[in-house]
N, C-alpha and C positions, 0 to 999 in steps of 0.2 A: 461767393458764385451760388451756396445752399440759396438764398435770397430769391436767385436768378430761376431756380428750381420752381418754386412756391409760384414767382407769377406764373410762370409760363402753365403750371397746375392751374392757377385760375382761368388763364386764357384757355386753356382743351377745355374748362369745365364750361366754359361760356358757349366754346363751339360744340358742345354736346360729344364730346369723347372722353369717355370714363378711364379706357385704360391710359391714354399718354398722362391723364390728373395723375392715375395713381403711380404711374412710372417712375412721374417728376417727384413725384411726394416722398415715394420711397429711396429716392435717390437723393434726395434731399439729408433724410433724420439718414442713412444708413454712413453718409457723407460726417452729417455731424456724430453720430456714435462713434464710429472707428474713429474720426480725429481727438476726443476728448477719451478713449478708452485706450491710444496710445501713448498717453500722457502717464497714467500713473502703473500702468503695465511697463514704461521704457521701452516700449519694441514698437520703436518707429515705421514697423512694416504695416503696420495697423493704418497710420496715418496714409504711408501710399498706396494701399487698398480701397481708402475713401477717397482717394487720389484718382485714383483710376476708374471708379466708380460712377464718380461728378462728370468727370471729363469724358467719360465714354457718353454717358447721358447727353451731355452738350453738343458731343461728334453726333450722337443718334438725330436728336431733334434738326441740328442743323441740316443736316442729311434730307431728314422730311420737307421741311420748308424749302427747299431748294427742289426737291422732289416733285410736290406738288404745287399748285397751283392756289398758294395762301394768300389772302386778303386779310391784311388788318382787319382787327375787328373793332369796329365802331360805337360807341353807348350813344344812345339816342341825348339831344340838348337837355331832355328837364332830366334824366338820372345825373347828369352833370350837375347840374347846380343844386341837386340838394338830396 
């Protein structure tokens, strides 16, 4: 799921939306930190908190995509080649 956050961060960067980009990066980083911190601490509530953060991000992004008229970001053919 955290990879999806980074994919959307790149998409928002190409669309010129820095707020959404940083929100995506922050959600991914929080998910990773909370997930990995839960094991040595033995407290899986941290993992639950990380899950809440990343799934809340996914819900907000999905809602944003539904409510706005977002077109897919297409790269020019010369950028794809090389």
